[in-house]
C-alpha positions as CSV (number, residue, x, y, z in Angstrom):
1,I,-11.5,15.4,3.1
2,D,-10.9,15.2,-0.6
3,D,-10.2,12.0,-2.6
4,L,-6.4,12.7,-2.8
5,E,-6.1,13.2,1.0
6,L,-8.1,10.1,1.6
7,A,-5.9,8.1,-0.8
8,I,-2.8,9.4,0.9
9,E,-4.1,8.5,4.4
10,T,-5.3,5.1,3.3
11,F,-2.0,4.4,1.5
12,S,0.1,5.5,4.5
13,A,-1.9,3.4,7.0
14,T,-1.9,0.3,4.8
15,I,1.8,0.6,4.0
16,A,2.7,1.0,7.7
17,R,0.7,-2.2,8.4
18,H,2.4,-4.1,5.5
19,L,5.9,-2.9,6.5
20,V,5.4,-4.4,9.9
21,R,4.3,-7.7,8.4
22,T,7.1,-7.6,5.9
23,L,9.6,-7.3,8.7
24,L,8.6,-10.9,9.5
25,T,10.4,-11.9,6.3
26,D,7.5,-14.1,5.1
27,E,7.9,-14.3,1.3
28,E,4.1,-14.5,0.8
29,I,3.5,-11.3,2.9
30,R,6.3,-9.5,0.9
31,Y,4.6,-10.5,-2.3
32,Q,1.2,-9.2,-1.0
33,A,2.8,-5.9,-0.1
34,E,4.4,-5.4,-3.5
35,R,1.2,-6.4,-5.2
36,F,-0.8,-3.9,-3.1
37,I,1.6,-1.0,-3.9
38,R,1.4,-1.7,-7.6
39,R,-2.4,-1.9,-7.6
40,F,-2.7,1.3,-5.5
41,C,-0.4,3.2,-7.8
42,T,-2.1,2.0,-10.9
43,H,-5.5,3.0,-9.5
44,Y,-4.5,6.5,-8.4
45,A,-2.2,7.2,-11.4
46,P,-2.9,10.5,-13.1
47,T,-4.9,10.0,-16.3
């Protein structure tokens, strides 16, 4: 498995987990999900 495939799998699994938590409508959890997505995209952004 190459780095991109691993990144996609990790992202998909983590986002699925965060979406379930976000459905609980806890504002702190929503903030954590948004922060994670921003950090992930920044880390894997093409250079």
